[in-house]
Every structure is written in C-alpha cells, then in structure tokens.
N, C-alpha and C positions, 0 to 999 in steps of 0.2 A: 743303082746302088749308091753312087755318090750323092744323089739327091736325098736318099734316105738318111745317110750319115749326116748331111748338112742339117736336115730337119731335126734329127735327134740331138745334135749339138746345140741347135738353137733353142730347143725345148729345155735342155739342161741349163743353158745360160739364163733363160728367162726364169727358171725355177730358182736358181741361186740368187738372182737379183731380187726376186719377190721375197725370198726367205730373209735376205739381208734387210730389206725395207721393214718387214714385219718385226724382226728382232730389234731394229733401231727404235721403232715406235714403242715396243714393249719396254725398252730400257728408259726411254723418256717418260713413259707413264709411271714406271717404278720410282724414278727420281722425283717426279712431281708429287707422288703419294708420300714419299719419305719426307720431303720438305714440308708438306702440309702437316704431317704428324709431328715433326719437330716444332713447327709454329704453334701447334695446339699445346704440346707439352710445355713450351716456353711461356705461353700465355697462362697456363695453369700455375706454373712456378711463380710467375709475377703476382698472380692472385693470392697464392699462399703467402708470399712475402708481405703483402699489404694487409693481411688479416691481423687484427689486434689480439694479442694473447689474452687468455681468460684472466690471468692475474692482474693485468693492467685494467681490464674492464671492471674487475672487482674493486681495485683501488679507486678508479674514477667514480664508481657508484658510492663507495664509502665517503670520498671527499665531498660529493654532491650532497649526501645525506647529512654530513657534519655541517656543511655550509648552510643547509636548510634549517637544521636545528639551531645553529647560531643566530640565524636571522629571526627565528620564531621565539627565541628566549626572551622572557620579559626582563626589562631593565631592573637593576637593584632598587628596591624601594628606599627612598630618602626620607629619613625620620626628621620631622620638624623639631627645632630646638625648643625646649621647655622654657616657660616663663615663670616668674614669681620672685619674691624677695630673696628666697634662699638659693636661687640659681646664680652662681657667682662667676661662671666662666665655662670654657670648653677645654677639655684635656686633649690637646692636639700637638703637643711638643714631642720631639723624638729623643728618647733617652739614650739612643746609641750615639748621639752627638756629644754626650757628656763622658769624659774620661772616668772610668770606674774600675775598681777591683771586684771581681765577681767570685763568689763562693757558692758552689752547687750543693754543698752540705754545710750544716752548722753543728758544731760539737754539742753533745747532750740533747740533740733533737731526737725524740723517741718515735716520731711519726715518719721521718724520712721525707717530709714534704717541705721543709724549710730551706730557703735560699737567702743569700745576702749579697748586696752590692754596697761597696763603700766608695763615697765620693768626697770631694772637698770643693764645694762650689758656693760662691756668694750669690745673692739674688736668685735663689733656686726655690721655686714653689713646687713641692713634690706632687701636688694634685694635678698640676699642668702636664706632668709626665706619666701619670698613673696608667692611662690606657696604653701607652707605648710600653710601659713595664709589663703589663699583662700580655701584650702581643709578643714580646721578645723573650721574656724570662719564665713564663708559666708553662710547665709541662702539662698541667691539667688544672681544673678548678679546685683541686685540693691543695695546690701550692700556696704557701705563705711566704711573701717576699719582704725582707727587711731592707730598708734603704737608710743607710747610716751616713749622715752628712757631718764630717768632722769639722767643717768650717762654721756652719750654723748651729752646731751642737744639737742636732735633732735626730731622732730615731723614729722611723715610720714603718708601720705595718700595713701591707696591702694584701687583702684576701678577697675571695669571692663568696658572696652569700646571695642565694636566689637569683643568680645571673647579674648581680650588681657588684661593683668594686667598692669595698669598704676601706677607706684610707684613714688610719688613726695615727696622729703625730704626738710624740712624747719628747721630753728632754733627754738628751743623750747622756748615758753614763759610761765612764771610761772602760774600755775593753769589752763592752757588751757584744760587739760584732763577732767575738770568738766563742760565745757561750749562749746557747738558747735559753738557759735558765736565767741569764742576766738581761736578756733582751726585753725591751719595752717595760723596764722597771722604773724609769724616770717619771717625772710629773707629766700627767696627761695634759695636752695643749688644745687639740682641736680634732674634730672628725669631719670627714667628707664622704659623700656617696658619688661615685662616677658611673654614669650610665654607659654600658658597653655598646649600645646601639648607635650613639652619635657623639659620645664624649662629654655630654653635659655634666657639669660639676654642681652638686648641691651641698651647701654647707649645713651640717647637722647640728653640731655643738660648738660652743666657744670654750676657751680654756676654763678649767674649774678654779 
C-alpha cells in the first residue's frame, strides 16, 4: 500500500512539474509574439511618419513646373536703336526724380482723360522724360498728360497715337494748368515722337 501511495504521489509531482514547464513556455511564446507585433506596429508608424503629405508633393510639383517654365521662357527681345538725322536721343530719364505737383483731373476736361503735372525745372528737356511719364502717369492709351514747366515757360502735351508717344511743346500761358480750355493755347514750338519699344526720340517739326 505504501508503495502505491508513493507511486501516486510521484506521478502527481511529475504532472505538476510538467504542467509548470509547459505553462512557462507558453508565457514566453506569448511575450515573444507580443513583442514582435509591437515591433511591427512601431515600424509601420515610422513609415507613416516619413511619408510626404500629398499637399507637399503638389507644391513640389508646382515649383518644379514653374522653374521649368522660367528656364524655357525666351528672353525679352531687345530692339535696336533707330538711326537717321531725325533721331535725336533716347527717352530714358526718370520723371519721378523730378519734384512735381500732380493733378489727376483738369477742370473743363469733358473726356475725363486729361492729367497734369506742374514742375519748375531748368535744363529740362521734356522729351527725355516722356517714356517715364507714360509708364508712371498714364492709366490707359487714352490719357493725355500736360507737363507745365513754370521755369522754362513751356506747356507740353503727351499723348498716344498708334502705339507711339506724341510730344508737342508750346509756350506756357499763365494759369493754363487749371483749365483744359486754356491748355496748349500758346505758340507751338516743336514736336517729337517717342518710340515705346526702346525710347528712341524722333524730332518731327521745329518751331513755326
């Protein structure tokens, strides 16, 4: 009987030892699997972080396109200066460097297109500034600009005809800068054409 009891107890002990070993192995396997899954999820997260957003991809594509277009744009054509006896210079001086009083409207102008600037300058050749006047003061090719020089006593009309600037210079009459009906009523002095493509100045007529 004692031997049977000893055998039964031994079997039970062996069973529990074996069960403990199996359980321990299962726990280790589960831990390893969990760690592997965590590593996989971590790797996926890192990949997601490094992916470039679609908006940035579009911006990069747009910038590359603009850069390519800028490279392929043809340079602005340079117009050679004209020659001839009537070509007397280039209209390349900046009117904004000259102190002036500017009027965006002129009394009694029925067109709404007249403007006036009043200056007081010696050694001022209006034709040298005509192209700059066009670029700075013209709202459209319908604009007519009066340049009244109180020092040289001249009144100049600058207008656009067929893409060219027509510059007509007259003797100044007192107070004409305030009245469109009085403007350009003085003695006619000289006419110029200024080419808008490169500023060439062509003298058209002398004083009458």
